[in-house]
C-alpha positions in Angstrom: -40.2 151.5 196.7 -43.5 149.7 197.2 -43.8 146.7 199.5 -46.5 144.1 200.1 -48.6 144.2 203.3 -49.1 140.9 205.1 -47.8 138.8 202.2 -48.4 135.1 201.7 -46.1 132.8 199.8 -47.5 130.8 196.9 -46.0 128.1 194.5 -46.2 128.3 190.7 -45.2 125.7 188.2 -44.6 125.7 184.4 -44.2 122.7 182.0 -43.2 123.3 178.4 -43.2 120.5 175.8 -41.6 121.8 172.6 -40.5 120.6 169.2 -37.1 119.7 170.5 -36.9 119.8 174.2 -39.2 119.8 177.3 -38.6 121.3 180.7 -40.2 122.2 184.0 -39.8 125.1 186.4 -41.1 125.8 189.9 -41.1 129.2 191.6 -42.3 130.8 194.8 -43.6 134.4 195.1 -45.1 136.5 197.8 -48.6 137.8 197.1 -50.1 140.7 199.1 -51.5 144.2 199.0 -49.2 146.7 197.3 -48.7 149.6 199.8 -48.6 152.2 197.0 -51.2 151.0 194.4 -53.5 149.4 196.9 -53.8 146.3 194.6 -53.2 142.7 195.2 -50.1 141.5 193.3 -47.2 139.2 193.2 -43.8 140.1 194.6 -40.5 139.3 192.9 -40.5 135.5 192.3 -37.8 133.2 193.3 -37.1 130.2 191.1 -36.7 127.2 193.4 -36.4 124.4 190.7 -35.3 124.2 187.1 -35.3 120.8 185.5 -32.7 119.7 183.0 -34.0 120.0 179.5 -34.9 116.6 177.9 -35.7 115.7 174.4 -39.4 115.7 173.8 -40.4 112.0 173.5 -42.2 111.1 170.3 -43.8 107.8 169.2 -44.6 108.0 165.6 -47.3 110.6 165.1 -47.9 110.9 168.8 -46.1 112.3 171.9 -45.1 109.4 174.0 -47.4 109.7 177.0 -45.7 107.0 179.1 -42.3 108.8 178.9 -43.9 112.1 179.5 -45.4 110.6 182.7 -41.9 109.4 183.8 -40.5 112.9 183.3 -43.4 114.3 185.2 -42.8 112.0 188.1 -39.1 112.9 188.1 -39.7 116.6 188.0 -42.2 116.5 190.9 -39.9 114.4 193.0 -36.8 116.6 192.3 -38.7 119.8 193.0 -40.2 118.5 196.2 -43.5 120.2 195.4 -46.9 118.8 196.3 -49.4 119.2 193.5 -52.1 120.3 195.9 -49.9 123.2 197.0 -49.6 124.7 193.4 -51.3 128.1 193.3 -51.0 128.6 189.6 -49.1 127.8 186.4 -49.6 125.8 183.3 -48.6 123.2 180.8 -48.2 124.1 177.2 -47.3 122.0 174.1 -45.8 124.0 171.3 -44.3 123.9 167.9 -44.2 120.6 166.0 -45.1 118.8 169.2 -48.5 120.6 169.2 -49.2 119.1 165.7 -49.1 115.5 167.1 -52.5 113.8 167.1 -52.6 113.4 170.9 -51.2 116.9 171.9 -54.4 118.4 173.1 -55.5 115.4 175.1 -52.1 115.0 176.6 -52.0 118.6 177.7 -55.3 118.2 179.5 -54.1 114.9 181.2 -50.9 116.5 182.4 -52.8 119.5 183.6 -55.1 117.3 185.6 -52.2 115.4 187.0 -50.5 118.6 188.2 -53.6 120.1 189.6 -56.7 122.2 188.9 -54.8 125.5 189.3 -52.9 125.2 186.0 -53.9 126.0 182.4 -53.3 123.2 179.9 -53.2 124.0 176.2 -51.7 122.9 173.0 -51.1 124.8 169.7 -51.8 128.2 171.3 -49.3 130.3 169.3 -50.1 133.8 170.4 -50.1 132.7 174.1 -46.6 131.2 173.5 -45.4 134.4 171.9 -46.8 136.4 174.9 -45.3 134.1 177.4 -41.8 134.1 175.7 -41.8 137.9 175.7 -42.7 138.1 179.3 -40.2 135.4 180.3 -37.4 136.8 178.2 -37.4 140.6 177.9 -40.3 142.1 180.0 -37.8 143.3 182.6 -35.6 144.9 180.0 -38.7 146.5 178.4 -39.8 148.0 181.7 -36.2 149.2 182.3 -36.4 151.2 179.0 -40.1 152.1 178.9 -40.0 154.3 175.8 -38.1 151.7 173.7 -40.1 149.1 171.6 -38.8 145.6 171.9 -39.3 142.6 169.6 -38.6 139.2 171.0 -38.1 136.3 168.6 -38.6 133.0 170.3 -37.1 130.5 167.9 -37.3 126.8 168.6 -37.4 123.5 166.7 -40.7 124.0 164.9 -41.8 127.6 165.2 -40.7 131.2 165.6 -43.0 133.2 167.9 -42.5 137.0 167.6 -43.9 139.5 170.1 -43.5 143.3 170.3 -44.0 145.2 173.5 -43.4 148.6 175.2 -42.9 149.1 178.9 -43.6 145.4 179.6 -46.9 145.4 177.7 -47.2 143.1 174.7 -48.8 144.9 171.7 -48.4 142.4 168.8 -47.9 138.7 168.5 -47.5 136.2 165.7 -46.3 132.7 164.8 -44.4 131.2 161.9 -43.3 127.7 161.1 -39.6 128.6 161.1 -37.4 126.4 163.3 -34.4 124.1 163.5 -36.1 120.7 163.2 -37.9 120.9 159.9 -34.8 119.2 158.6 -33.4 116.4 160.7 -30.0 114.9 160.1 -27.7 112.1 161.3 -25.7 114.0 163.9 -22.3 115.1 162.6 -23.5 115.0 159.0 -26.0 116.6 156.6 -27.6 113.3 155.7 -31.3 113.7 155.9 -33.3 111.6 158.3 -36.6 113.4 158.1 -38.2 116.5 156.4 -41.4 118.2 157.6 -44.1 119.3 155.2 -42.8 122.9 155.7 -39.3 121.8 154.9 -40.4 120.2 151.7 -42.1 123.4 150.6 -38.8 125.2 151.0 -37.0 122.7 148.9 -39.6 123.0 146.2 -39.3 126.8 146.3 -35.5 126.6 146.1 -35.6 123.9 143.4 -33.6 121.5 145.6 -34.4 117.9 144.9 -33.4 116.0 148.0 -35.2 113.3 149.9 -34.7 111.3 153.1 -31.4 109.5 152.9 -29.7 112.1 150.7 -27.0 114.5 151.8 -27.2 118.3 151.6 -24.3 120.1 149.9 -22.9 123.2 151.5 -24.7 125.4 149.0 -28.0 123.7 149.6 -27.6 124.1 153.3 -26.8 127.8 152.8 -29.9 128.2 150.6 -32.2 126.8 153.2 -30.7 128.9 156.0 -30.9 131.9 153.7 -34.7 131.3 153.4 -35.0 131.2 157.2 -32.9 134.3 157.8 -34.8 136.3 155.1 -38.1 135.2 156.6 -36.9 136.4 160.1 -35.7 139.7 158.6 -39.1 140.2 157.0 -40.9 139.5 160.3 -39.0 142.1 162.3 -39.1 144.8 159.5 -42.8 144.3 158.7 -42.2 143.1 155.2 -45.4 141.3 154.4 -44.5 140.7 150.8 -42.0 137.9 151.7 -45.0 135.8 152.9 -47.1 136.2 149.8 -45.2 133.4 148.0 -46.5 129.8 148.2 -43.8 128.8 150.6 -44.1 132.0 152.6 -47.9 131.6 153.1 -47.5 128.1 154.3 -45.0 129.2 156.9 -47.2 131.9 158.3 -49.5 130.6 161.0 -50.4 133.9 162.7 -49.3 137.1 160.9 -47.1 139.5 162.9 -48.5 142.8 161.8 -46.3 145.7 162.7 -45.7 149.0 160.9 -42.2 150.3 161.2 -43.2 153.3 159.1 -39.6 154.0 158.2 -38.6 154.4 161.8 -35.6 152.6 163.3 -35.9 148.9 164.1 -37.1 148.1 167.6 -34.6 146.5 169.9 -34.4 142.8 169.1 -34.0 140.0 171.6 -34.0 136.2 171.1 -35.2 133.3 173.2 -35.9 129.6 172.7 -33.2 127.0 171.8 -31.8 129.1 169.0 -31.7 132.2 171.2 -29.7 130.3 173.8 -27.2 129.3 171.1 -27.0 132.9 169.8 -26.1 134.4 173.2 -23.8 131.5 174.1 -21.8 132.3 170.9 -21.9 136.1 171.5 -20.2 135.6 174.8 -17.3 133.8 173.2 -18.4 130.3 174.2 -17.8 127.5 171.6 -20.9 126.0 170.0 -21.2 122.2 169.4 -20.1 120.7 166.1 -21.9 120.0 162.9 -25.6 119.1 163.4 -24.8 118.1 167.0 -28.5 118.0 167.8 -29.4 116.4 164.6 -30.9 119.6 163.1 -30.1 123.1 161.7 -30.1 124.8 165.1 -26.4 125.6 165.4 -26.2 126.6 161.7 -29.2 128.9 162.0 -27.8 130.6 165.1 -24.6 131.3 163.3 -26.4 132.6 160.2 -28.6 134.9 162.4 -25.4 136.4 163.9 -24.1 137.3 160.5 -27.3 139.2 159.5 -26.9 143.0 160.0 -30.6 143.3 160.6 -31.0 140.5 163.2 -27.7 140.9 165.0 -27.9 144.6 165.7 -28.5 144.2 169.4 -27.2 140.8 170.2 -24.1 141.9 172.1 -25.6 145.0 173.8 -29.0 143.7 174.9 -29.1 140.3 176.6 -32.5 139.1 178.0 -33.3 136.8 180.9 -33.8 133.1 180.7 -33.2 132.8 176.9 -33.8 129.1 176.1 -36.3 128.8 179.0 -38.3 131.9 178.4 -41.6 130.1 177.6 -41.6 127.9 180.7 -40.5 130.9 182.8 -43.3 133.0 181.4 -45.7 130.1 181.9 -44.8 129.6 185.6 -44.7 133.3 186.5 -46.7 135.4 184.0 -49.7 133.2 182.9 -51.7 134.1 186.0 -53.2 137.2 187.5 -54.1 137.5 191.1 -57.5 138.8 192.1 -58.3 141.6 194.5 -60.1 140.9 197.8 -63.6 142.2 196.8 -64.6 139.1 194.9 -68.3 138.1 194.9 -69.4 134.5 195.0 -73.1 133.5 194.8 -72.1 130.1 196.1 -69.1 129.4 198.3 -68.5 126.0 196.7 -68.5 127.2 193.1 -64.7 127.3 192.6 -62.6 126.3 190.8 -64.0 126.9 187.3 -62.0 125.6 184.3 -62.0 126.2 180.6 -64.6 129.0 180.6 -65.0 130.8 177.2 -64.8 134.6 177.4 -67.8 135.3 175.2 -67.9 139.1 175.4 -66.1 142.3 176.4 -68.4 145.0 177.7 -68.0 148.4 179.2 -70.1 149.5 182.2 -72.1 151.7 179.8 -73.3 148.7 177.7 -76.9 148.9 176.7 -79.6 146.3 177.2 -79.2 144.9 173.7 -75.4 144.4 174.1 -76.0 142.8 177.5 -78.7 140.5 176.1 -76.5 139.5 173.2 -73.6 138.6 175.6 -76.0 136.6 177.8 -77.3 134.6 174.9 -73.7 133.5 174.3 -73.4 132.6 177.9 -76.5 130.4 177.6 -74.9 128.5 174.7 -72.0 127.2 177.0 -72.7 124.0 178.9 -70.3 124.8 181.8 -70.8 128.5 182.1 -69.0 131.4 180.5 -67.2 134.7 181.2 -67.7 138.3 180.4 -64.7 140.7 180.6 -65.6 144.2 181.9 -63.4 146.7 180.1 -61.7 149.6 182.0 -62.3 153.2 180.9 -59.1 154.4 179.3 -59.1 157.4 181.7 -59.4 155.3 184.8 -56.9 155.7 187.6 -56.4 153.8 190.7 -57.0 155.5 194.1 -55.6 153.9 197.1 -58.8 153.3 199.0 -62.4 152.7 198.4 -64.1 151.6 195.2 -62.0 152.5 192.2 -63.9 154.6 189.6 -62.9 156.7 186.6 -62.8 160.5 187.1 -66.2 162.1 187.2 -68.0 158.8 187.6 -70.1 157.4 190.5 -71.5 154.2 191.8 -74.4 154.8 189.4 -72.5 153.2 186.5 -71.9 150.0 188.4 -75.5 150.0 189.5 -76.8 150.6 186.0 -74.8 147.7 184.5 -75.5 145.3 187.4 -79.3 146.0 187.2 -79.1 145.5 183.4 -77.6 142.1 184.0 -80.2 141.2 186.6 -83.1 142.2 184.4 -81.8 140.3 181.4 -81.1 137.2 183.4 -84.7 137.3 184.8 -86.1 137.5 181.3 -83.8 134.8 179.8 -85.0 131.9 182.0 -82.5 129.4 180.6 -79.8 131.3 182.4 -81.2 130.9 185.9 -78.9 128.0 186.9 -76.0 128.9 184.7 -72.5 130.0 185.9 -71.6 133.5 184.8 -68.1 134.9 185.6 -67.5 138.6 185.4 -63.9 139.8 185.4 -63.7 143.5 186.4 -60.6 145.7 186.2 -60.8 147.4 189.6 -62.1 146.7 193.1 -65.8 146.9 192.7 -66.5 143.1 192.5 -68.8 142.8 195.5 -70.8 145.9 194.5 -71.4 144.7 191.0 -72.1 141.2 192.2 -74.8 142.4 194.6 -76.6 144.5 192.0 -76.3 141.7 189.3 -77.7 139.0 191.7 -80.4 141.3 193.1 -78.7 141.1 196.4 -78.2 137.3 196.2 -81.9 136.6 195.3 -81.0 135.4 191.7 -80.5 131.6 191.1 -77.8 132.5 188.6 -74.4 131.5 189.9 -72.6 134.8 189.7 -68.8 135.0 190.2 -67.3 138.4 190.1 -63.5 138.6 190.2 -62.0 142.0 190.7 -58.7 143.7 189.7 -58.3 141.6 186.5 -57.0 143.3 183.4 -58.1 142.3 179.9 -55.6 139.8 178.4 -57.4 139.6 175.0 -57.8 135.8 175.5 -60.5 133.4 174.6 -60.6 131.2 177.7 -60.0 131.5 181.4 -59.5 129.3 184.5 -60.5 130.5 188.0 -58.6 128.7 190.8 -59.7 127.9 194.3 -59.9 130.5 197.0 -56.6 131.1 198.7 -57.6 133.2 201.7 -59.6 136.0 200.1 -58.0 135.9 196.6 -58.1 133.5 193.6 -55.7 132.9 190.7 -57.0 133.7 187.2 -55.2 132.2 184.2 -55.8 132.9 180.6 -55.2 130.9 177.4 -56.2 131.2 173.7 -54.6 134.6 173.5 -55.5 136.5 170.3 
């Protein structure tokens, strides 16, 4: 079993504001050099604080910023964490909460309050799907590395599916399927509010009900039937269901998988509905009729009656369930760099909200490099280029890591190509350019690209960072010889 050499302990925090509830989590993890792989990595995290879930506070068409601030004060006090000690983490606003007019601004404000180390994003559906998978069933997926898993993260406003094998997420999606599109007076089916997505279902089902009316049993069953059929279509790859008017409206990001007649991947659930499903599967009684003022309890029960959706409920139970997203946000949103990072200027970190404008291999030609650098020049605060790993690369335990049959020549070729293009494109000379490289040749590439530190371009080369297929990246402050790297805008 591998161990970490000379580990340091870092603190990570996650904040999740969803359609129904909000919560916080703080964890600590050791970070150090893996004695087997030779890479910097996190050790097994230990959760040191979990807040109670609270109802997400709304004020008309906005999230109530004052009450969010009060919750934030409470969570920070209860966790006994200092914001300046947070190494990494994030705040995410999801589901119907992300549709409120101040969601993006509030995410950024909360992010600044917690610290520069965190990502702050709203309405980032594929990131949410990825985080929920990692927080829910990544451990199970690694335990059964040949088995494909689909995790359905079902909350108040959205369902976020993700499919992965051996802990690696391969497909993500997002649908407006959730418990709170119909809101009721608790204990009854008297409608208090209907979302635009809920109204589309009623139109599709020819149910003529409005706020103040009461659903009959058959009408409730029809709405639940729509949701269950939609969930079954998602996990079986049935795209036809979402070609109707109501179906198209509910599809935010298509979950495109091809089962090709093979058996269904192992299904797990997370989110508020997932928590209810597994509570019931273990024989625990669920609350009464519309206890939470929505269809959550009814939807959980209906899912458990579906032969397709319930196939693995009693045999495969994931971690964290209702808290999967916040767990994933605290523990899986961040990569840790290696120790061969290159900085043109020691005071240049942190860097926030940098767009990833290109993904290039070390074999990229002058035109490809020039095209990427033109995109860098269009960004006011700098930009990032992700260097892709060769699919045949392997990881030696010492020295610069290179693919089989390759030499330092490839790094030199790419670095000098960057240097020559930066010299020609004069508008780049005082720009910040971040390069994320997959293995430990950060300093070597940085020296060639900067012409051995003669270039005025602010080069930052961060090593041992895999490609997350994201659109934006945050680079935190130096912590010893390493930095945290967080992604959002996952595609």
